[in-house]
N, C-alpha and C positions, 0 to 999 in steps of 0.2 A: 736518662733523667729527665724531668717536664722543664719547659719554657715556656714565660709567660708574655706574652706580646698583645700589645695595647694598639688598639684601632678606633678612633674616633668617630662618632656618629656625628653626621651635620645635618640639618634640616633640606640640605641641597643634596637629591637622590646620586648627581654622581662622583659624592665621597665617597660613596660604596662599593665603588668597583674595586678591586683586589680584596675583597673583605673572605676571610675566613673561617669556615664554619664546621662544627663536628657532623660526621653522619649517624643516623641512627634511623630505626625500622620507620618512619612515618615520615623520611623524607631529610631536609636541613635542619636541625636543630638547638637550640641555644639555651642551657640552662642560667637560668636569673637568679640570685639571691638579692638585688640590693633592697633596701629599705623602702616603704610606701614613695613615689615620686609626691611632689608638691605640685602644684597646679597655682598657675598666676593667679590673681584675684582678677576677679571678668564682674561687670555692673551687671548685676542680678537681671536676668529677664525668661520670660516663657520660654521654657524648652523647647514645647512644640512650633515657635516661631522662630525662634534663633537658630537651628538646624533643620536639614532634609531631613526625613524618615530613612532608615538604614536600609530594610527590609522591602519588599516591592508589595504594596498594596492592590486588591482587588477591584482597583474605584473604571469607572467605563471608560472606554477612550474619548470619549466624545467629551469630556472634562479637560484635557491638553489640547492647547494651542499649537500648533504646528508652526515654528520660528521660523522665519526666514529664509534662512538659509539653510533648512528643511521641507521635504515634501512627503505627505502620509498619500500612500501606496495603497489600495484596494484592489484586493485580489479577489475574484471571482471564477466561478466555475458554471459554464453551460449547462453541464449535464446535471447540476445542484444548483440552481439559481438562487436558492433560499439561504447556501452557504457563503458568508463573504469574510472577510479576513483583512485585517488593517495592521500595516506597519510603518514606520518613519525611517526613512534614507535620508541622506544627505544629499543634497541637489545633485554633487558633482560625482554620485556613483556611478560607475557603468551598470548595462544591465547582465552583464555577466556573472556580478557580484553579488547584483540580487537574483538571479537565475539560481545561484549557488547558496543562497541563504537561503531560501525559499523550499531549495530539493533537500538539505539539510534537515528543516521543518517538516517537511512529509515523508523522511523516510525514503526518498524515491530517488533514482539515478539522475545525475546533473543532464545527463547527454539525452533521457527519456522526456526531458522535460518544454515546453514551446510556450511564451509568453506572447500576447497577439495582442492588438489595440487594434480596433474597428476591421476586426477580422485581417490582418496584416501581422508578418510575423515582425517580431523586432529584432534589432541586428545588435549582437552581444558589444559591438562597438561603440554604440549609441549611449547617450548619457540621459539620467532623468529630466534635467534642465533642459534636453533639446526636444522634448515630447511635448505635445499640448496638451495644460492642465483645463480644466475648469475655473470658473469665475471666483472658487476660494483659494485655485493653487490645489488643489486634490487631485489624482491620478487614478483612472481605472482600468485594470487590466486582465485581461481574461486566461485563465491557465487551460493547456491542453496538457496530455501526454502522447506520447507516436505510438506506440504498443496499447494503447487503449488498459491502460492499467488504473483500476481504481483507486479512487485517492477522494480525502474529506477533509473539506477547509477547517468544521467544527473541531478535528478531532486536534488541531493542535493547542496545548493548554494554554488558555489566556493567562495566566501569571506568568509566564515566558515574554511574552512580548511588552506586555504592559510595564515590566520590570527595565525592557532595553527604551522603552518610550520614555521613562523615567531619568535614565542615564542619558537618552541623547535632549533632555531638555534641561537637567537638573546639571548646573556647573561640577564637572570631573575633581574630584580631591586631587591631591598629590598623593601620589603612589607609594608605598614604603616597599622594600624588597621584605623586609623583617619587621614584625608588629609585635610589642614588648606587652603581655597581658601582666596585670595583677592583680591574681586572685585574693580573695577576702574570703576565709572558711568560715559561716555563718554556726553560731553558738560554741566555736572555739576560738573565737579572737586570734587565729592567727593569719597572716600575710605572707604568701611567698612570690614572686615574681618569676615566668618563665616568657623566653622568647620563641616564636613559632614564625616560619614562611606567611608569605601574605596570600600565597593563592588555597591554604590547606582549610578543609571544613570542620565544621563544629565537634561533629561526631567523631573526628581523628584525633582533635585534641581529647576529646573523651576517654576514646583509647587508650591515648598517650596516659592521660593521670591515672585510668584505670591499673594502666601497667606497675607504673610506679606506689601505687597505693594498694595494688592487691586485690582490688574488687571488682564487682560487674560493669560493664561503661552504662549499661541502660539503668544503674541504681544513682549514676551520677546528674546532676542540674546545674547547667550554668543561666544564671539571672542577669539581666543587661536592666540597671532600674529593679521594676518590678515584673519586667515581661523576659519569661525562659527563651534563652536563643534555640533556634530552628536547628537539624543537624545535618540540613543540606546548605546554610549559608556559609559562605567563605569568611574571610579574616579583613578581608576588603570591604563590604559592607559594614563593617563597624563604624562607630562615628569615634575616631582615635584623633590626638591631637596632632600637632605638628610635630612632634616627637616621637611618633608611631607608638603610643603609647593608651591602654584602654583599660578599664577597673571590671570587673567582671566579679560576682558572687558567687562561691562554691558552696555547694550542700547537697544532702543525700536524699532519697527519700524515703530510706529505710530509720532517718537520725542516727545513722552509723557514723563515728567518730572518727576520722582520718589520722593515719601515722604519719605527723610532718618531719618525724627523726629521719625517715627513708628519702629526704629529698637530697641534700646536702653532701652524702657521703662519697659520693664520686668527684665532688668540687668543694674542698675544704675552705677556698677564701672566694670574698664578695667577686662578681664578677661583673657587677655594673657600676659606676661612680656618677655624681654628679659633680662636675667641676665647673669653675667661675673663671673665666679669661679676660683679661680687658680686649675690647673690642673699640680701639677708638679713643673716646671718653666715657664710653659705658663699660659696664659690666656684660660678658653674657653668657648665660648657662647652657654647658654641651651635655651630654648623656654621652660618657666613655663608657665601653663594654671590653672586658678585657675575655680573651681568647685564649686557653690553657689544652692545647694537645700535647700529645708524646711524638719528639721525634722519631723518625725512622734511623736507628743506627745504622753505619756502611760497616762493611766486613773489613775488617783490619789484618786477620790474619790470628796468629797466637801458636799456643803449645797445648799438647796432649801428654798428659802422665800413661808411660807405657803399662806401669804396673797396674794402676785403678782405672784409666781410660776417663779419666777427668778432662773435659777440654778446657783451656782458658782462652778467653778471645779478648784482644788487644782494643779499646774503649776510649773513647774522647775525654777526657777529663776537664773540658773548658767548656765552656760556652760553645754552639753551633759554627763551626766555622763555613766559609763560602763552598757549597762544592762544587767538586771539579765538571769542568765540562764534559770529560770525558772519563768515564767509570773506568777502572784497574781491568777489568775483564776483557774489555774492549780495545784495549791497547795493543798493539803489534811491536814485538820487541825478538832480539835473539831468542830468549826462551819460548817464546811459543810459536816462533817458526820451524825451528829444528823438531829433530826427535824427543820426545817424551823421555825425559830420565827418571828412574824408580832407583831409590835406595832403599835396603833392609838391613836392619841391625840386628844380629846374634849375639846372644849374651850365653854363653855356656852355663849350663844349670852345674855340673859336676865337672872334673879332670877327665881330659880324653888322652890316649895314647897320640903321637904326633910323629912316633919314629919308626924304622924297620925292622922286621925280625933279624935280632942278633946273637951271641953267642951267651951274652949278658942276660938277654930280655926276650922272651918269649911271647910273640904276638899270634892270637889264632886268627888262622883264616876260614871259618867256616861260614861266617855271614859274607865273606868279599864276594864279589860279583866279576866275573871275565868278560870284557866290551871287546867283541871282535869284529872290526871295519867291514863293512860290507861294499861290494863292489860300485862304482862312480856310476849312476845314472844320469842321461842327460834329459834335457828338456824334450825331445823326442819321446824315448823311450818313457817318460814318467807321463805323459799323454797319449801313449798309449795303454799305459797300464790303468789308467783312470777311466778311460773311455768316456770323456766328457760328450762327445757327440751323439755316443748312443742312447746314451741317458736323456741328453737336450730332446731327442727324438722321441722318445718314449714319453717324456711330461707334454712335448708341443702336439701328439697324438693322442693321448689323453685330455689335453685340454681342449682340442678340434671334439671329441668326442662329445664333451662338456657343452659345449656351446651350440653343437648340432641338437644334443638332446634338451635345451631349453630353447631352442627355437620351435621343434617339434611342438612343446610341453605350450607354446603362449601360440602357436597356428592353432591348437586342438582347443586352447581355452579361448581365444577370437571365435573357432569356427564353434563351440558351443555357446558362446554367447549371442552370434549371430544368428544359431537355431529358435535360441531362447526370445528371442528380440520380434524371428517372424512368427514365433509361434503367438506373442502377445498380442502382435500386430491382427493376425488373424481371430483369436479372441475378441480385441476390439473391434474388430468388422463384424464378427457373428455378432456381437450383446446389440452393436449398434440396429443390424439391419432385425434383430430379434424387437428389440422397442421400436423400432419404427413401424413392422408389422402389428406389433400389440398396438400401438394408437393406433393404426389404420382401421383397428379393429375396433377399437372404443368407440370413434367417431362414427363407425359405420351404423354399430350398434346403438348407441347414444348420442345423436346427432343434435349440438347447439346452433352451429353459425350457420350462414348461409351457405360457406362453399362445403361441411358436409350434407347438406339437404343436395348441392350440385353433385355429390357427389353420388349417395343416393339415387338421383333420377340420371348418372350417364349410367350406372349398373344397370336399369331397368331398360335404357336404349341401347346398350353393348347388348343384354339380354335376347331384346325385344327384334336384332338382327340378327343373332344367331339361330332363333328358331323361324323365323321368318325364312333364309339358308336354309335350315334343315327341311322345314315341309315342303319348299319348293322342287327340292332333290329327292326326296320321298313320295309327294305326292299330286295329285291334278285335276283338273275339273272340279266336279263335285267336293269330292274330300277336301280338296284343297282350299275350297270354300269355307267348308266346315271346322279346319283345322282356324283357319284366319278369324273366324269366328270365336273360337274358345279362345285363342292367344289374346284378341282384342277386348274380351270379359277379364281374363287375367290380369292384362297392364293396366285397365282401369282400375279394379281392385289396388292393384299395388300401388298404384297413384294415389286412391284416394286414402289408403292405408299412412302413406307417409305424409301425405297434407293436411290428414288428422293429427297426427303426432307434430307434425310443425305448428299446428294452429295450438296445440296445447304447450308445444314450448314457449311459444309467443306468449302465451300470456302468463305462463310463469315468470317469464322476463317481464312480463309487464308487472305483475305484483313483487317483485326483486327490487324494479325499481321505485315503485310507492315506496316499499318500506326504505329504504335509502333515503329519498325525499323528507321522508316524515322525522328519518334517522338527524337528517343535519338539519331541518329548522328548527326541531327540539334540544340542539346539542346546547351545553352551557359556553359561555366565551370565556376561554383560560389563557393564562398567563404566568409567565415565572416572578416573582418577588425578589428581592434585595437578595433574600437567605438562599434561594435558590430554591424554595417551594413550591409549587403548583397552586395558584390558585384562579378559583371557576365563582362565576358570576351568572345566577337567574336572572334574566330582565322581565319585567313584565309582557313582553313579545314572546320573550322564551317560553314562561309559563302558559301563555294563551297557548303556543304550539303545541306543548307537552299535554294539555288538557283534551286539544283536540285529537291529536293521535290517540291518547287514550281510550274515547269513543269511538273512534276508527275502527281500533283494532278490537275493541269489545263488540262492536256492531257484527264484524265478519266472524266471530268465533262460529263455531257451528256444535259446539256439546255445551251449550245450553238448555236449562229445562221451560215448560212453556212461559212460568211464576216470572224467572229470570229473564227473560226477552222480554215480558212486559214491566217490570219495572224497568228494564234496559231504555227500554223505547220512552218510556214518558219521561227518563231523565236527557235523554235526547232531545225530547221537544222542547223542555224547560231550556236546554243550553244554548238550542236553538232560537229562543225567542228574542234573544238579544239583538241577533242579524237581523237589519232592516234591508232586505233584499229577495227579489221574485226568485229567486233558485234557495233559497232558503227556506220559502215559504212553502214551496214544491215539495221541498224533501220534508216538509211537517205534515203535510196532506198525505203522503207516499207512508209517513209512518203511520198516520190514524189510520188509514187504509191497510195496512199488515197486523195493525191491534185489533180491526175486526176482522180479518180474513184469522188469525189466533183464537178468536173468541169462537168462530166457527167452525174450528177445528180441522183447519186445513194440515193437509201433513206438507214434510221439507219440499217436497219436489212442486209442489201445487206453487210454494213461493218464493222456487229459486231464482227465476227473471223478475220478480220485484225486489227481492233483498240485492240482487246485482244492479240495479238501476238505481237503489238509494246509495249503496255504495262510492258509484261512479260520480252520483252526485254532491253525495258529501266530500269525496275527494278533492272536486273540482270547487267546490266550496272553499275548500282548506285551502288550493290553489290562488283561487283570487285575488289579485294585489288589492282591489278597491277595498276589501274588507278587512284583509289580513298584510295592510302594507308594511308592517314592521316584522310581522314573520317572512313573510319573501322577498322583502326588500334586497337582503344579501344576494339572496337567490339571482334575482334580477338582474340585478348590478352583474354579477359573472357574467352571468348567460347574455348580456348587452356587451359587454368590455369582449367577449370572445367573439361575437358576432363582428365588434367595430375594428378589430385588430386582424382578423384574417381576412383573405380575399373573399369577396362575394361574385358567385354567377347565378345566371340564370337558366332553370331547368325548362326545357320547353315542351315539355309532357305535362306535368304538373304545375307549370308557372308560378313556381317560387323562388325566389333570391336565397340560395345557401350556399354554407363556404365550399372551397374546395377542397376541403376533406372528403366531402360526401357524394363527389363523385369518384366512378370509375378511371382509372391513370393507366396509361400505356405510352411509351414512347413514339408510337406512331400518331398519335392522336394530334387533332388540328387546334382544338377547342373544347370546352367543357358543353355539351349538347344536350346529355340526359344524365339525370342523378341515378345513385346505386340504387334507391327505390323503384324507378321508373323502369329501370333496365330490368328490376327482377319481375315486374309486373310486365314487359311486354315480351311477349313471343315469340316476336320477329328478332328482336336484340338476344334473345336468349339462347345458351347453348349450352347443352349436356356434356362440359369435358370437365373429364378428375381431372383436375388442376396440382391436385398433393404432389406427385413425382416431379413434375415440373418448377414446383415453389422446391424441392429439394435440389435439385438441380443447382434453380437460382441461389439458394444458401450455400452452398457446394463451393459454389465459384465465388462468394462472398469471403465466407472463410479463409479460403486461398488468397486471396488477393491481400484481406487484413494481415494474414500471417508473413506474406510479403511485404507489407508496408504500402501498398500501390494505394493511395487513399482517394488518387486523382483517376480510380479506374470508371470505365462507365458500366461497370457490374455493381455498384449501389445505386445508378439510376433506374437500370431496368427495372421491367414488373413482371408479374408471373405470365400473363398474358404474350409477352414478348418471348420469353423462355420457351413457348409453347409457339408461336411462331418459327421460330428460329431451328428448333426440333423437329417439327411439323413438315412444316413447309420447305425448310433450307435443305436438312438434312434428311428427310424423309424417314423420319424413328427408326434409324438402324446406323449402325454403328460405321464409320466409314472403311476400318480394315477387316473385320471378322461379320460385317453383316447380321450382326444380333441387334433384335427386335423389341428386347426386354425393356419398358422404359426405365425399370426401377433401376437396373444394370448400367445406364449410360452416363455417362459425365460430360460437360464440354470443361476442357482442359486449354491452355494455350498453345497456340499453333508455333509460334517462335517461344518461347523460353522469356528470352531477357526484355521481351514487352510488355508492356502494359495488356489484359485482356479487354475486347472490345469485339461487337457480333463479326467482324473484319479479320479480328485475328483468333478465332476458336477452332477446335476440333472436337467433333464428338465421337467417342471411342469408349468402352469398358471401361472398371477401375484397372483389371490388370493390365491392359493395356496402357491407360491415363499414366501408371505406374511408371511402365520401361520410355512411353514416349517422354516424359518431362526430363529424362536423364540427356536426352538429346539438343548440342546445342543450334546444330544446322539439317533441318528433318529433311530438307532438298536433298540432304545427299545420301540420305539412308534408305527414303523411298523410290518408289518407282518414276518413271515419267508420267503415266496414266493417274496415279494417284495424288501426285501434286498438279499437276491440271485440273481435276476435280474438285480440289480443294480449295486452289485459285475461283475458282468458278463459283463457288459458293463464297468466298470472301468479296468476290464483285455484286452479286445478290445482294448481300447484308449490305453493302455500301449503299445501295441503290435504295433499299427497301427502310434504311436507318439512317440516310442524309442528313434529318436534322440533328441527330446526336454528335456530328463531324462541326457543325455551325457551336452548338453546346459544349464540346468539349474544349475546342479551340478558345470560347470565348473564357470560359472557368478556368483556362490554365494559363491566358496572358493575362485573367485579373487576379488569378489567386484564389478563386472562390469554392475551389475544390473543397477548403478546411470546412466549410460549411455543413457539407454532403456527408463528412464524418459521423456527426451529431446523433443523426438519426440510424446509422447504420450499425452503429454501438448498442443499441437497443433491441435490437435481432442475436446477442451473440449467446443469449441463454437458449434460445428455440432452434440454436443450430446442432446437429447430433454429431458425434467428435468421430470420427470415422480412418 
């Protein structure tokens, strides 16, 4: 039978402890059928001023001032300087909680995240109030990841942290474990009330109501005032009163009428009452909820009809009594400790004979069974007859065979997996080698950079030395001189072709730079508005730059007729007359000269150099800041700031002050003497060495150190020339074990695997030898004494040649500056081949 229990709801949340609610598919739910609640009269006021908004708004973070007890933390990523994320934390928040919250927002591991300030890693035990803030009380923290995982601070949704900022600034409302919602059904004049848990979402309430009214959840709409409630909004965000009651309007999108008779079939009684109780000298109104649930009936035994099989249980006839501390089935008594007894009732359906055969009564003995006692069997005889040991041995033998078969199957599976893994590694290595050879072939066929042309010059130099050796071996005296003359002619022709192609590539690169410059100065100003739409604006300077760009692009075209060319020259002449500058007057004179030559029917070949001169002068006029201050101002400012923020050095050959990025770098240099351009022009400084294999060796070392999380390794400081010196001068370009001299197969691995890589902790071997060497913990115990002494000598020479690196390593390790070397190393991840 059903029993009702009443529980009072008071404004104090502590009164709700121990409240029992019924369980349903959406969580703990309570059915309410009370009449509409009557709110206490309050003075009229503006609703927008009387309470805070219940849903998070998309305001900018700068509109909210951080309270004194909170600190605004600005997170920055050195890899993406334009991305910033702001969040408010209490001043007493430890760093480990800040780190955990940021890792959850970025969807990365907590242990993989590093927080630094002024290049110093923050301790997890420190508090935000202990850190030094700026004048406004704000804090700036840099964010890194240990394994260089890609992350974007801009990917964090703005709505989430603005909502948390509002919750940090706005005073918290009194939390309620359950919230009663009064639904007003539009166009039906129906009102009903239901109670839900405060953590439930709006879409869960729709799903519950859809199950009650047998409609589609997407067809239901909940309105708060005139604003629809969002599906992801929680009930805690609603503006409920101090008793946990909120009014919501319910309607359907297709104006379908709801059957309100299905609401109270489960509970015919009202379960919400409004009670007035005396409280001191005043009366206080309290909401009382009635919880109605079925009790669990205990099993008290019963009877069973042997004819019909119907079972009758004993049951309570009064209100539930206090349950026993120990159920009957767990009690220990004599009935449950002794042997189990069974009773069987025999009810004979018909009369049977129970007497012996006599002269007066005949009893047939056709169905009688004669039982003869067998000889007594002892325990030992029974064990011998059953043969338990024999059958147990058979079972054990079969089980051992099964275990051995499973082990063999597992071993075969592991062996096949290892073979497949080895094949996959070989395939990846082969594909990486093919990609590397294909890339080298492309750079040799279509060179673009100075390194590519160095590679071509190195090939010519190697070919020349091979031919000299061949001629010296086959010829002598006169024929030898003739062969050397032919060799010199061939070398000059090859160098002339390479240089002509280099000049052509340089001109193409110059045209690309000019095109980028014109595109940059004619690009409109763009920004995003409040509604998120892109807004563009063309200033007077930008329109002027776009006009000059169109004139320049039209002039360098070569697919125009003579009449179109004459009209273009006249238009350019009138357009340039507004410039009062000697260069503009010179361009006008050159345009008149081209017009005269076109009238005299000169061909394009005769006009080529004149047109080049006009195009160069016109581009120089566009770049002149005195004439186009508004056009080139932004670019001049960027160039000035770039020179101002970088370290400048003096070149001894060109006598110009340049940034340190314009000088060749290596670990053995003592200063910046000659820039990269001058070192290319200077024949004495030029060395025809192909740096491609040495660059590949360096990137392989950096990839291995990055995989081992050794960001303090010297591999991120060394350059291509340093690896060339180590391989060529110290190890003489051959493997220390197999004497292999193929540079494409050599690798520089660690000598001691547990120590960071350095020039005095490296070992030049082939790829296969490196895989076997990295499995050794103490190589001195495996290799012979001669090889170990040879490696030690190489390490001593490396320390002597790279002595400045020892001081740099010590200073960076003590000051913690190795973290700054990590960022430039990460930019080369995509350029490293996977081997």
